[in-house]
N, CA, C and O atoms as CSV, one atom per row, in Angstrom:
chain,resi,resn,atom,element,x,y,z
A,1,MET,N,N,0.815,-1.190,0.000
A,1,MET,CA,C,0.000,0.000,0.000
A,1,MET,C,C,0.868,1.267,0.000
A,1,MET,O,O,0.582,2.247,-0.688
A,2,LYS,N,N,1.928,1.202,0.795
A,2,LYS,CA,C,2.822,2.332,0.864
A,2,LYS,C,C,3.484,2.554,-0.487
A,2,LYS,O,O,3.716,3.689,-0.903
A,3,ARG,N,N,3.783,1.460,-1.160
A,3,ARG,CA,C,4.425,1.567,-2.455
A,3,ARG,C,C,3.477,2.179,-3.471
A,3,ARG,O,O,3.912,2.984,-4.295
A,4,ASN,N,N,2.237,1.838,-3.445
A,4,ASN,CA,C,1.242,2.435,-4.346
A,4,ASN,C,C,1.120,3.938,-4.096
A,4,ASN,O,O,0.987,4.729,-5.030
A,5,PHE,N,N,1.166,4.301,-2.852
A,5,PHE,CA,C,1.070,5.713,-2.500
A,5,PHE,C,C,2.267,6.480,-3.063
A,5,PHE,O,O,2.110,7.586,-3.580
A,6,GLU,N,N,3.458,5.895,-2.963
A,6,GLU,CA,C,4.664,6.532,-3.485
A,6,GLU,C,C,4.588,6.632,-5.004
A,6,GLU,O,O,4.993,7.643,-5.578
A,7,GLU,N,N,4.079,5.610,-5.651
A,7,GLU,CA,C,3.934,5.650,-7.106
A,7,GLU,C,C,2.958,6.745,-7.539
A,7,GLU,O,O,3.185,7.460,-8.515
A,8,ILE,N,N,1.861,6.851,-6.776
A,8,ILE,CA,C,0.869,7.898,-7.074
A,8,ILE,C,C,1.498,9.279,-6.897
A,8,ILE,O,O,1.275,10.167,-7.720
A,9,GLU,N,N,2.270,9.468,-5.847
A,9,GLU,CA,C,2.935,10.756,-5.598
A,9,GLU,C,C,3.936,11.060,-6.715
A,9,GLU,O,O,4.058,12.202,-7.156
A,10,GLU,N,N,4.641,10.034,-7.162
A,10,GLU,CA,C,5.609,10.218,-8.230
A,10,GLU,C,C,4.904,10.585,-9.537
A,10,GLU,O,O,5.379,11.446,-10.278
A,11,ILE,N,N,3.791,9.945,-9.817
A,11,ILE,CA,C,3.009,10.265,-11.017
A,11,ILE,C,C,2.481,11.694,-10.923
A,11,ILE,O,O,2.482,12.423,-11.915
A,12,LYS,N,N,2.031,12.095,-9.736
A,12,LYS,CA,C,1.556,13.481,-9.534
A,12,LYS,C,C,2.678,14.478,-9.826
A,12,LYS,O,O,2.470,15.485,-10.503
A,13,ASN,N,N,3.859,14.182,-9.307
A,13,ASN,CA,C,5.001,15.078,-9.515
A,13,ASN,C,C,5.358,15.187,-10.994
A,13,ASN,O,O,5.665,16.275,-11.481
A,14,VAL,N,N,5.318,14.063,-11.709
A,14,VAL,CA,C,5.612,14.064,-13.140
A,14,VAL,C,C,4.587,14.917,-13.881
A,14,VAL,O,O,4.954,15.738,-14.722
A,15,PHE,N,N,3.304,14.729,-13.574
A,15,PHE,CA,C,2.256,15.533,-14.214
A,15,PHE,C,C,2.405,17.008,-13.859
A,15,PHE,O,O,2.190,17.878,-14.703
A,16,TYR,N,N,2.772,17.291,-12.609
A,16,TYR,CA,C,2.947,18.674,-12.174
A,16,TYR,C,C,4.079,19.332,-12.960
A,16,TYR,O,O,3.940,20.460,-13.432
A,17,LEU,N,N,5.203,18.619,-13.097
A,17,LEU,CA,C,6.336,19.163,-13.840
A,17,LEU,C,C,5.983,19.362,-15.312
A,17,LEU,O,O,6.348,20.371,-15.917
A,18,LYS,N,N,5.268,18.386,-15.884
A,18,LYS,CA,C,4.866,18.517,-17.282
A,18,LYS,C,C,3.912,19.689,-17.468
A,18,LYS,O,O,4.006,20.410,-18.462
A,19,SER,N,N,3.004,19.888,-16.533
A,19,SER,CA,C,2.065,21.016,-16.647
A,19,SER,C,C,2.798,22.344,-16.495
A,19,SER,O,O,2.454,23.321,-17.161
A,20,LEU,N,N,3.803,22.390,-15.626
A,20,LEU,CA,C,4.600,23.614,-15.489
A,20,LEU,C,C,5.347,23.926,-16.785
A,20,LEU,O,O,5.383,25.074,-17.228
A,21,ARG,N,N,5.942,22.897,-17.385
A,21,ARG,CA,C,6.659,23.091,-18.646
A,21,ARG,C,C,5.700,23.552,-19.738
A,21,ARG,O,O,6.031,24.438,-20.526
A,22,LEU,N,N,4.527,22.958,-19.784
A,22,LEU,CA,C,3.528,23.338,-20.778
A,22,LEU,C,C,3.078,24.786,-20.565
A,22,LEU,O,O,2.941,25.543,-21.526
A,23,LEU,N,N,2.853,25.163,-19.327
A,23,LEU,CA,C,2.443,26.527,-19.001
A,23,LEU,C,C,3.539,27.514,-19.385
A,23,LEU,O,O,3.251,28.574,-19.940
A,24,ARG,N,N,4.801,27.172,-19.091
A,24,ARG,CA,C,5.918,28.032,-19.435
A,24,ARG,C,C,6.036,28.171,-20.957
A,24,ARG,O,O,6.299,29.261,-21.465
A,25,SER,N,N,5.843,27.077,-21.673
A,25,SER,CA,C,5.895,27.117,-23.135
A,25,SER,C,C,4.794,28.011,-23.694
A,25,SER,O,O,5.029,28.787,-24.621
A,26,LYS,N,N,3.599,27.902,-23.134
A,26,LYS,CA,C,2.484,28.742,-23.586
A,26,LYS,C,C,2.773,30.222,-23.309
A,26,LYS,O,O,2.466,31.086,-24.130
A,27,LEU,N,N,3.360,30.498,-22.160
A,27,LEU,CA,C,3.681,31.875,-21.799
A,27,LEU,C,C,4.727,32.450,-22.757
A,27,LEU,O,O,4.584,33.579,-23.227
A,28,VAL,N,N,5.760,31.691,-23.042
A,28,VAL,CA,C,6.798,32.149,-23.963
A,28,VAL,C,C,6.207,32.361,-25.351
A,28,VAL,O,O,6.501,33.360,-26.007
A,29,LEU,N,N,5.376,31.427,-25.799
A,29,LEU,CA,C,4.739,31.555,-27.106
A,29,LEU,C,C,3.842,32.790,-27.159
A,29,LEU,O,O,3.849,33.513,-28.155
A,30,SER,N,N,3.082,33.036,-26.112
A,30,SER,CA,C,2.207,34.216,-26.054
A,30,SER,C,C,3.020,35.505,-26.121
A,30,SER,O,O,2.649,36.445,-26.825
A,31,LEU,N,N,4.132,35.543,-25.385
A,31,LEU,CA,C,4.985,36.736,-25.410
A,31,LEU,C,C,5.611,36.952,-26.783
A,31,LEU,O,O,5.725,38.090,-27.239
A,32,LEU,N,N,6.013,35.882,-27.439
A,32,LEU,CA,C,6.563,36.005,-28.792
A,32,LEU,C,C,5.509,36.514,-29.771
A,32,LEU,O,O,5.798,37.374,-30.602
A,33,ILE,N,N,4.306,35.993,-29.678
A,33,ILE,CA,C,3.221,36.456,-30.556
A,33,ILE,C,C,2.938,37.933,-30.306
A,33,ILE,O,O,2.767,38.702,-31.252
A,34,LEU,N,N,2.890,38.329,-29.036
A,34,LEU,CA,C,2.652,39.734,-28.693
A,34,LEU,C,C,3.776,40.624,-29.237
A,34,LEU,O,O,3.513,41.684,-29.805
A,35,PHE,N,N,5.002,40.196,-29.063
A,35,PHE,CA,C,6.149,40.971,-29.539
A,35,PHE,C,C,6.090,41.168,-31.050
A,35,PHE,O,O,6.238,42.291,-31.533
A,36,PHE,N,N,5.876,40.100,-31.793
A,36,PHE,CA,C,5.839,40.206,-33.246
A,36,PHE,C,C,4.609,40.966,-33.740
A,36,PHE,O,O,4.661,41.619,-34.783
A,37,SER,N,N,3.523,40.887,-33.011
A,37,SER,CA,C,2.335,41.669,-33.380
A,37,SER,C,C,2.628,43.158,-33.270
A,37,SER,O,O,2.307,43.938,-34.167
A,38,VAL,N,N,3.240,43.535,-32.162
A,38,VAL,CA,C,3.595,44.950,-31.973
A,38,VAL,C,C,4.604,45.378,-33.027
A,38,VAL,O,O,4.521,46.484,-33.561
A,39,LEU,N,N,5.547,44.508,-33.322
A,39,LEU,CA,C,6.552,44.816,-34.327
A,39,LEU,C,C,5.922,45.014,-35.698
A,39,LEU,O,O,6.276,45.953,-36.411
A,40,ILE,N,N,5.006,44.155,-36.071
A,40,ILE,CA,C,4.347,44.254,-37.381
A,40,ILE,C,C,3.460,45.488,-37.446
A,40,ILE,O,O,3.466,46.202,-38.449
A,41,ILE,N,N,2.699,45.748,-36.393
A,41,ILE,CA,C,1.815,46.922,-36.375
A,41,ILE,C,C,2.639,48.205,-36.430
A,41,ILE,O,O,2.258,49.165,-37.100
A,42,GLY,N,N,3.760,48.220,-35.727
A,42,GLY,CA,C,4.608,49.411,-35.714
A,42,GLY,C,C,5.280,49.678,-37.035
A,42,GLY,O,O,5.650,50.816,-37.320
A,43,CYS,N,N,5.447,48.655,-37.851
A,43,CYS,CA,C,6.144,48.816,-39.131
A,43,CYS,C,C,5.205,49.027,-40.308
A,43,CYS,O,O,5.663,49.217,-41.434
A,44,THR,N,N,3.913,48.997,-40.069
A,44,THR,CA,C,2.992,49.190,-41.184
A,44,THR,C,C,3.023,50.643,-41.637
A,44,THR,O,O,3.298,51.544,-40.844
A,45,LYS,N,N,2.744,50.860,-42.890
A,45,LYS,CA,C,2.784,52.199,-43.471
A,45,LYS,C,C,1.604,53.022,-42.965
A,45,LYS,O,O,0.452,52.593,-43.020
A,46,LYS,N,N,1.916,54.191,-42.482
A,46,LYS,CA,C,0.889,55.103,-41.984
A,46,LYS,C,C,0.422,55.997,-43.131
A,46,LYS,O,O,1.087,56.107,-44.161
A,47,ASP,N,N,-0.732,56.632,-42.931
A,47,ASP,CA,C,-1.203,57.599,-43.914
A,47,ASP,C,C,-0.223,58.756,-43.959
A,47,ASP,O,O,0.128,59.327,-42.926
A,48,GLU,N,N,0.209,59.092,-45.144
A,48,GLU,CA,C,1.156,60.183,-45.289
A,48,GLU,C,C,0.411,61.514,-45.304
A,48,GLU,O,O,-0.575,61.686,-46.021
A,49,THR,N,N,0.901,62.441,-44.506
A,49,THR,CA,C,0.340,63.782,-44.532
A,49,THR,C,C,1.392,64.699,-45.151
A,49,THR,O,O,2.563,64.682,-44.773
A,50,GLU,N,N,0.951,65.468,-46.078
A,50,GLU,CA,C,1.853,66.350,-46.794
A,50,GLU,C,C,2.047,67.633,-45.990
A,50,GLU,O,O,1.084,68.257,-45.544
A,51,ILE,N,N,3.288,68.003,-45.820
A,51,ILE,CA,C,3.616,69.246,-45.133
A,51,ILE,C,C,3.888,70.292,-46.201
A,51,ILE,O,O,4.773,70.129,-47.041
A,52,ILE,N,N,3.117,71.361,-46.157
A,52,ILE,CA,C,3.256,72.417,-47.155
A,52,ILE,C,C,3.964,73.601,-46.501
A,52,ILE,O,O,3.491,74.151,-45.506
A,53,LEU,N,N,5.080,73.974,-47.062
A,53,LEU,CA,C,5.837,75.103,-46.552
A,53,LEU,C,C,5.461,76.345,-47.346
A,53,LEU,O,O,5.628,76.409,-48.563
A,54,ASP,N,N,4.950,77.321,-46.619
A,54,ASP,CA,C,4.574,78.577,-47.261
A,54,ASP,C,C,5.809,79.468,-47.324
A,54,ASP,O,O,6.205,80.051,-46.315
A,55,ASN,N,N,6.406,79.574,-48.479
A,55,ASN,CA,C,7.587,80.420,-48.611
A,55,ASN,C,C,7.265,81.734,-49.308
A,55,ASN,O,O,8.135,82.343,-49.929
A,56,SER,N,N,6.004,82.172,-49.204
A,56,SER,CA,C,5.633,83.467,-49.764
A,56,SER,C,C,6.229,84.604,-48.931
A,56,SER,O,O,6.418,85.712,-49.433
A,57,GLU,N,N,6.519,84.332,-47.679
A,57,GLU,CA,C,7.156,85.317,-46.799
A,57,GLU,C,C,8.472,84.708,-46.319
A,57,GLU,O,O,8.480,83.969,-45.334
A,58,PRO,N,N,9.589,85.005,-46.995
A,58,PRO,CA,C,10.855,84.347,-46.663
A,58,PRO,C,C,11.365,84.654,-45.258
A,58,PRO,O,O,12.158,83.880,-44.722
A,59,LEU,N,N,10.942,85.740,-44.653
A,59,LEU,CA,C,11.413,86.089,-43.317
A,59,LEU,C,C,10.519,85.553,-42.207
A,59,LEU,O,O,10.753,85.847,-41.035
A,60,ALA,N,N,9.490,84.764,-42.557
A,60,ALA,CA,C,8.516,84.282,-41.564
A,60,ALA,C,C,9.161,83.458,-40.462
A,60,ALA,O,O,8.713,83.508,-39.317
A,61,LEU,N,N,10.201,82.704,-40.784
A,61,LEU,CA,C,10.849,81.854,-39.789
A,61,LEU,C,C,12.301,82.246,-39.522
A,61,LEU,O,O,13.032,81.506,-38.865
A,62,ALA,N,N,12.719,83.402,-40.027
A,62,ALA,CA,C,14.100,83.840,-39.816
A,62,ALA,C,C,14.348,84.058,-38.326
A,62,ALA,O,O,13.539,84.696,-37.652
A,63,PRO,N,N,15.461,83.531,-37.804
A,63,PRO,CA,C,15.700,83.611,-36.357
A,63,PRO,C,C,15.985,85.018,-35.843
A,63,PRO,O,O,15.803,85.283,-34.655
A,64,ASP,N,N,16.422,85.911,-36.700
A,64,ASP,CA,C,16.764,87.260,-36.245
A,64,ASP,C,C,15.686,88.298,-36.557
A,64,ASP,O,O,15.917,89.496,-36.397
A,65,VAL,N,N,14.515,87.848,-37.001
A,65,VAL,CA,C,13.422,88.761,-37.325
A,65,VAL,C,C,12.282,88.525,-36.343
A,65,VAL,O,O,11.842,87.392,-36.144
A,66,GLN,N,N,11.810,89.605,-35.733
A,66,GLN,CA,C,10.695,89.504,-34.802
A,66,GLN,C,C,9.430,90.061,-35.437
A,66,GLN,O,O,9.477,90.899,-36.337
A,67,TRP,N,N,8.303,89.575,-34.944
A,67,TRP,CA,C,7.000,89.989,-35.456
A,67,TRP,C,C,6.140,90.462,-34.302
A,67,TRP,O,O,6.281,89.993,-33.173
A,68,ALA,N,N,5.252,91.390,-34.595
A,68,ALA,CA,C,4.383,91.946,-33.556
A,68,ALA,C,C,2.930,91.809,-33.987
A,68,ALA,O,O,2.594,91.882,-35.169
A,69,VAL,N,N,2.089,91.611,-32.992
A,69,VAL,CA,C,0.641,91.607,-33.208
A,69,VAL,C,C,0.091,92.790,-32.430
A,69,VAL,O,O,0.373,92.939,-31.241
A,70,VAL,N,N,-0.681,93.619,-33.083
A,70,VAL,CA,C,-1.267,94.783,-32.414
A,70,VAL,C,C,-2.279,94.275,-31.396
A,70,VAL,O,O,-3.184,93.509,-31.729
A,71,SER,N,N,-2.112,94.715,-30.141
A,71,SER,CA,C,-2.971,94.229,-29.060
A,71,SER,C,C,-4.039,95.239,-28.649
A,71,SER,O,O,-4.973,94.900,-27.922
A,72,GLU,N,N,-3.901,96.458,-29.105
A,72,GLU,CA,C,-4.884,97.500,-28.808
A,72,GLU,C,C,-5.962,97.510,-29.890
A,72,GLU,O,O,-5.676,97.178,-31.041
A,73,PRO,N,N,-7.196,97.884,-29.542
A,73,PRO,CA,C,-8.241,97.931,-30.560
A,73,PRO,C,C,-7.893,98.869,-31.720
A,73,PRO,O,O,-8.289,98.644,-32.864
A,74,TYR,N,N,-7.154,99.908,-31.398
A,74,TYR,CA,C,-6.797,100.895,-32.406
A,74,TYR,C,C,-5.484,101.534,-31.963
A,74,TYR,O,O,-5.391,102.013,-30.832
A,75,ALA,N,N,-4.474,101.552,-32.820
A,75,ALA,CA,C,-3.177,102.136,-32.465
A,75,ALA,C,C,-2.726,103.075,-33.574
A,75,ALA,O,O,-3.041,102.890,-34.749
A,76,ALA,N,N,-1.980,104.087,-33.157
A,76,ALA,CA,C,-1.508,105.098,-34.107
A,76,ALA,C,C,0.002,105.008,-34.264
A,76,ALA,O,O,0.741,104.996,-33.280
A,77,PHE,N,N,0.452,104.946,-35.516
A,77,PHE,CA,C,1.883,104.991,-35.793
A,77,PHE,C,C,2.360,106.420,-35.608
A,77,PHE,O,O,1.738,107.364,-36.096
A,78,LYS,N,N,3.470,106.569,-34.898
A,78,LYS,CA,C,4.043,107.887,-34.645
A,78,LYS,C,C,5.246,108.121,-35.558
A,78,LYS,O,O,5.901,107.181,-36.007
A,79,GLU,N,N,5.516,109.399,-35.818
A,79,GLU,CA,C,6.634,109.776,-36.678
A,79,GLU,C,C,7.971,109.491,-35.993
A,79,GLU,O,O,8.962,109.166,-36.647
A,80,SER,N,N,7.979,109.617,-34.670
A,80,SER,CA,C,9.193,109.321,-33.894
A,80,SER,C,C,8.768,108.613,-32.606
A,80,SER,O,O,7.579,108.477,-32.320
A,81,LYS,N,N,9.746,108.173,-31.852
A,81,LYS,CA,C,9.453,107.413,-30.633
A,81,LYS,C,C,9.137,108.344,-29.461
A,81,LYS,O,O,9.877,108.417,-28.480
A,82,ASP,N,N,8.020,109.047,-29.596
A,82,ASP,CA,C,7.599,110.001,-28.583
A,82,ASP,C,C,6.076,110.091,-28.614
A,82,ASP,O,O,5.465,110.108,-29.682
A,83,TRP,N,N,5.471,110.148,-27.425
A,83,TRP,CA,C,3.998,110.210,-27.353
A,83,TRP,C,C,3.454,111.475,-28.020
A,83,TRP,O,O,2.338,111.474,-28.539
A,84,SER,N,N,4.234,112.541,-28.006
A,84,SER,CA,C,3.746,113.795,-28.583
A,84,SER,C,C,4.047,113.925,-30.080
A,84,SER,O,O,3.680,114.925,-30.697
A,85,ALA,N,N,4.707,112.930,-30.664
A,85,ALA,CA,C,5.034,112.977,-32.093
A,85,ALA,C,C,3.756,112.898,-32.922
A,85,ALA,O,O,2.729,112.403,-32.456
A,86,SER,N,N,3.832,113.388,-34.141
A,86,SER,CA,C,2.638,113.393,-34.994
A,86,SER,C,C,2.312,111.990,-35.494
A,86,SER,O,O,3.192,111.151,-35.690
A,87,VAL,N,N,1.009,111.768,-35.693
A,87,VAL,CA,C,0.505,110.483,-36.166
A,87,VAL,C,C,0.672,110.414,-37.679
A,87,VAL,O,O,0.301,111.342,-38.398
A,88,ILE,N,N,1.237,109.299,-38.156
A,88,ILE,CA,C,1.443,109.154,-39.602
A,88,ILE,C,C,0.713,107.940,-40.179
A,88,ILE,O,O,0.768,107.703,-41.386
A,89,GLY,N,N,0.031,107.171,-39.330
A,89,GLY,CA,C,-0.702,106.006,-39.811
A,89,GLY,C,C,-1.445,105.321,-38.675
A,89,GLY,O,O,-1.301,105.690,-37.509
A,90,HIS,N,N,-2.233,104.330,-39.029
A,90,HIS,CA,C,-3.033,103.630,-38.024
A,90,HIS,C,C,-3.008,102.128,-38.271
A,90,HIS,O,O,-2.741,101.662,-39.380
A,91,CYS,N,N,-3.293,101.385,-37.208
A,91,CYS,CA,C,-3.424,99.927,-37.318
A,91,CYS,C,C,-4.476,99.471,-36.312
A,91,CYS,O,O,-4.874,100.219,-35.420
A,92,ARG,N,N,-4.909,98.239,-36.478
A,92,ARG,CA,C,-5.969,97.693,-35.626
A,92,ARG,C,C,-5.517,96.423,-34.921
A,92,ARG,O,O,-4.511,95.810,-35.279
A,93,LYS,N,N,-6.282,96.050,-33.920
A,93,LYS,CA,C,-6.002,94.849,-33.143
A,93,LYS,C,C,-5.956,93.634,-34.077
A,93,LYS,O,O,-6.828,93.447,-34.926
A,94,GLY,N,N,-4.910,92.813,-33.894
A,94,GLY,CA,C,-4.760,91.600,-34.695
A,94,GLY,C,C,-3.889,91.765,-35.920
A,94,GLY,O,O,-3.546,90.773,-36.564
A,95,ASP,N,N,-3.516,92.999,-36.265
A,95,ASP,CA,C,-2.617,93.202,-37.407
A,95,ASP,C,C,-1.240,92.614,-37.076
A,95,ASP,O,O,-0.716,92.825,-35.982
A,96,VAL,N,N,-0.663,91.882,-38.023
A,96,VAL,CA,C,0.667,91.285,-37.850
A,96,VAL,C,C,1.667,92.142,-38.611
A,96,VAL,O,O,1.504,92.394,-39.805
A,97,LEU,N,N,2.715,92.589,-37.901
A,97,LEU,CA,C,3.690,93.510,-38.466
A,97,LEU,C,C,5.107,93.011,-38.214
A,97,LEU,O,O,5.400,92.448,-37.159
A,98,GLN,N,N,5.985,93.223,-39.196
A,98,GLN,CA,C,7.388,92.869,-39.014
A,98,GLN,C,C,8.097,94.013,-38.305
A,98,GLN,O,O,7.997,95.169,-38.714
A,99,ILE,N,N,8.808,93.680,-37.245
A,99,ILE,CA,C,9.542,94.693,-36.493
A,99,ILE,C,C,10.837,95.005,-37.231
A,99,ILE,O,O,11.633,94.113,-37.522
A,100,LYS,N,N,11.033,96.284,-37.526
A,100,LYS,CA,C,12.234,96.728,-38.240
A,100,LYS,C,C,13.297,97.262,-37.281
A,100,LYS,O,O,14.486,97.271,-37.599
A,101,GLY,N,N,12.856,97.706,-36.107
A,101,GLY,CA,C,13.802,98.240,-35.132
A,101,GLY,C,C,13.168,98.360,-33.766
A,101,GLY,O,O,11.952,98.249,-33.612
A,102,LYS,N,N,14.020,98.592,-32.766
A,102,LYS,CA,C,13.566,98.705,-31.382
A,102,LYS,C,C,14.448,99.747,-30.704
A,102,LYS,O,O,15.661,99.777,-30.909
A,103,SER,N,N,13.826,100.598,-29.897
A,103,SER,CA,C,14.602,101.653,-29.266
A,103,SER,C,C,13.937,102.089,-27.965
A,103,SER,O,O,12.754,101.838,-27.737
A,104,LEU,N,N,14.724,102.747,-27.120
A,104,LEU,CA,C,14.217,103.327,-25.880
A,104,LEU,C,C,14.074,104.827,-26.061
A,104,LEU,O,O,14.887,105.463,-26.731
A,105,ASP,N,N,13.036,105.387,-25.460
A,105,ASP,CA,C,12.880,106.842,-25.514
A,105,ASP,C,C,13.568,107.469,-24.312
A,105,ASP,O,O,14.275,106.785,-23.571
A,106,SER,N,N,13.365,108.758,-24.116
A,106,SER,CA,C,14.025,109.476,-23.024
A,106,SER,C,C,13.568,108.997,-21.647
A,106,SER,O,O,14.265,109.234,-20.661
A,107,LYS,N,N,12.413,108.327,-21.553
A,107,LYS,CA,C,11.901,107.805,-20.275
A,107,LYS,C,C,12.184,106.307,-20.122
A,107,LYS,O,O,11.606,105.651,-19.256
A,108,ASN,N,N,13.063,105.773,-20.954
A,108,ASN,CA,C,13.416,104.348,-20.976
A,108,ASN,C,C,12.229,103.446,-21.277
A,108,ASN,O,O,12.168,102.320,-20.784
A,109,GLU,N,N,11.297,103.921,-22.071
A,109,GLU,CA,C,10.178,103.100,-22.523
A,109,GLU,C,C,10.525,102.525,-23.888
A,109,GLU,O,O,11.162,103.186,-24.708
A,110,VAL,N,N,10.100,101.285,-24.124
A,110,VAL,CA,C,10.437,100.589,-25.369
A,110,VAL,C,C,9.463,100.982,-26.479
A,110,VAL,O,O,8.247,100.995,-26.286
A,111,TRP,N,N,10.028,101.300,-27.644
A,111,TRP,CA,C,9.262,101.599,-28.846
A,111,TRP,C,C,9.747,100.681,-29.961
A,111,TRP,O,O,10.936,100.374,-30.052
A,112,TYR,N,N,8.828,100.251,-30.796
A,112,TYR,CA,C,9.168,99.404,-31.939
A,112,TYR,C,C,8.951,100.185,-33.223
A,112,TYR,O,O,7.978,100.926,-33.364
A,113,TYR,N,N,9.885,100.003,-34.165
A,113,TYR,CA,C,9.776,100.670,-35.449
A,113,TYR,C,C,9.278,99.675,-36.499
A,113,TYR,O,O,9.768,98.549,-36.586
A,114,PHE,N,N,8.305,100.106,-37.286
A,114,PHE,CA,C,7.730,99.326,-38.389
A,114,PHE,C,C,7.826,100.161,-39.657
A,114,PHE,O,O,8.171,101.341,-39.591
A,115,GLU,N,N,7.533,99.581,-40.793
A,115,GLU,CA,C,7.570,100.338,-42.045
A,115,GLU,C,C,6.652,101.555,-41.984
A,115,GLU,O,O,6.936,102.581,-42.601
A,116,GLN,N,N,5.552,101.441,-41.239
A,116,GLN,CA,C,4.565,102.518,-41.177
A,116,GLN,C,C,4.904,103.583,-40.132
A,116,GLN,O,O,4.335,104.674,-40.168
A,117,GLY,N,N,5.822,103.290,-39.200
A,117,GLY,CA,C,6.177,104.238,-38.161
A,117,GLY,C,C,6.470,103.541,-36.840
A,117,GLY,O,O,6.728,102.338,-36.803
A,118,TRP,N,N,6.426,104.326,-35.735
A,118,TRP,CA,C,6.748,103.824,-34.402
A,118,TRP,C,C,5.487,103.484,-33.607
A,118,TRP,O,O,4.487,104.199,-33.682
A,119,LEU,N,N,5.540,102.394,-32.850
A,119,LEU,CA,C,4.480,102.022,-31.908
A,119,LEU,C,C,5.100,101.737,-30.547
A,119,LEU,O,O,6.182,101.157,-30.455
A,120,HIS,N,N,4.412,102.146,-29.505
A,120,HIS,CA,C,4.879,101.874,-28.144
A,120,HIS,C,C,4.698,100.391,-27.842
A,120,HIS,O,O,3.813,99.741,-28.398
A,121,SER,N,N,5.544,99.856,-26.955
A,121,SER,CA,C,5.511,98.422,-26.624
A,121,SER,C,C,4.197,98.003,-25.975
A,121,SER,O,O,3.851,96.822,-26.002
A,122,SER,N,N,3.461,98.939,-25.395
A,122,SER,CA,C,2.187,98.600,-24.764
A,122,SER,C,C,1.090,98.301,-25.794
A,122,SER,O,O,0.029,97.778,-25.453
A,123,SER,N,N,1.362,98.639,-27.050
A,123,SER,CA,C,0.365,98.437,-28.108
A,123,SER,C,C,0.532,97.122,-28.854
A,123,SER,O,O,-0.335,96.746,-29.644
A,124,VAL,N,N,1.642,96.413,-28.614
A,124,VAL,CA,C,1.925,95.205,-29.400
A,124,VAL,C,C,2.375,94.053,-28.506
A,124,VAL,O,O,2.844,94.254,-27.386
A,125,LEU,N,N,2.219,92.844,-29.036
A,125,LEU,CA,C,2.789,91.633,-28.446
A,125,LEU,C,C,3.830,91.124,-29.434
A,125,LEU,O,O,3.552,91.023,-30.629
A,126,VAL,N,N,5.014,90.807,-28.952
A,126,VAL,CA,C,6.131,90.441,-29.822
A,126,VAL,C,C,6.296,88.920,-29.858
A,126,VAL,O,O,6.208,88.244,-28.832
A,127,TYR,N,N,6.539,88.392,-31.081
A,127,TYR,CA,C,6.727,86.951,-31.285
A,127,TYR,C,C,8.010,86.703,-32.072
A,127,TYR,O,O,8.468,87.564,-32.823
A,128,SER,N,N,8.574,85.527,-31.892
A,128,SER,CA,C,9.851,85.198,-32.528
A,128,SER,C,C,9.719,84.849,-34.009
A,128,SER,O,O,10.708,84.892,-34.741
A,129,ASN,N,N,8.513,84.505,-34.461
A,129,ASN,CA,C,8.330,84.239,-35.890
A,129,ASN,C,C,6.905,84.597,-36.316
A,129,ASN,O,O,6.007,84.753,-35.488
A,130,ARG,N,N,6.732,84.718,-37.605
A,130,ARG,CA,C,5.443,85.165,-38.152
A,130,ARG,C,C,4.331,84.147,-37.896
A,130,ARG,O,O,3.184,84.532,-37.671
A,131,LEU,N,N,4.657,82.865,-37.928
A,131,LEU,CA,C,3.634,81.844,-37.737
A,131,LEU,C,C,2.990,81.936,-36.353
A,131,LEU,O,O,1.771,81.820,-36.219
A,132,ARG,N,N,3.805,82.141,-35.341
A,132,ARG,CA,C,3.256,82.301,-33.983
A,132,ARG,C,C,2.410,83.567,-33.885
A,132,ARG,O,O,1.343,83.570,-33.271
A,133,ALA,N,N,2.895,84.621,-34.488
A,133,ALA,CA,C,2.149,85.881,-34.463
A,133,ALA,C,C,0.802,85.721,-35.161
A,133,ALA,O,O,-0.221,86.192,-34.663
A,134,GLN,N,N,0.804,85.054,-36.317
A,134,GLN,CA,C,-0.450,84.857,-37.048
A,134,GLN,C,C,-1.409,83.957,-36.271
A,134,GLN,O,O,-2.621,84.168,-36.298
A,135,LYS,N,N,-0.873,82.964,-35.588
A,135,LYS,CA,C,-1.718,82.074,-34.799
A,135,LYS,C,C,-2.421,82.863,-33.690
A,135,LYS,O,O,-3.622,82.705,-33.472
A,136,TYR,N,N,-1.657,83.715,-32.991
A,136,TYR,CA,C,-2.272,84.530,-31.950
A,136,TYR,C,C,-3.284,85.496,-32.543
A,136,TYR,O,O,-4.370,85.674,-31.992
A,137,ALA,N,N,-2.934,86.125,-33.669
A,137,ALA,CA,C,-3.837,87.100,-34.288
A,137,ALA,C,C,-5.134,86.443,-34.725
A,137,ALA,O,O,-6.195,87.060,-34.641
A,138,SER,N,N,-5.069,85.202,-35.191
A,138,SER,CA,C,-6.292,84.528,-35.631
A,138,SER,C,C,-7.197,84.159,-34.462
A,138,SER,O,O,-8.395,83.946,-34.644
A,139,GLN,N,N,-6.626,84.085,-33.266
A,139,GLN,CA,C,-7.408,83.745,-32.076
A,139,GLN,C,C,-8.053,84.976,-31.443
A,139,GLN,O,O,-8.943,84.846,-30.601
A,140,THR,N,N,-7.616,86.153,-31.838
A,140,THR,CA,C,-8.168,87.385,-31.265
A,140,THR,C,C,-9.212,87.970,-32.206
A,140,THR,O,O,-9.187,87.742,-33.416
A,141,GLU,N,N,-10.111,88.715,-31.629
A,141,GLU,CA,C,-11.141,89.381,-32.437
A,141,GLU,C,C,-10.609,90.728,-32.882
A,141,GLU,O,O,-9.970,91.447,-32.114
A,142,LYS,N,N,-10.881,91.056,-34.130
A,142,LYS,CA,C,-10.476,92.376,-34.625
A,142,LYS,C,C,-11.543,93.391,-34.308
A,142,LYS,O,O,-11.396,94.567,-34.641
């Protein structure tokens, strides 16, 4: 009887080891299938999106050129960098302008020079490129 019990225990151990090996094999196979699935999905061709570069304004992305968006509802271009200077032009909120120069007045206030004249720094928001300036201008109401 004792011998039968030992044989049964030995058979149990053999089945247990075989089931462990089978489980390990299934796990390895599952991981390999998962790995190759991810690999295949990652290598499939995606929809191509065309990037269109607008080169109508060559200075739009130039690193040394700044752009301004008029932040006031209505701003007046001045002949010189002084509040009492005569008005030589006008602009409206959301207008995008290329900054041609920057200077301080006698009170150490910043003024920006544009083709149309001078604007005080309180009238504009300055951006590093035209695309950012246009994005902000499109989000504001004129």
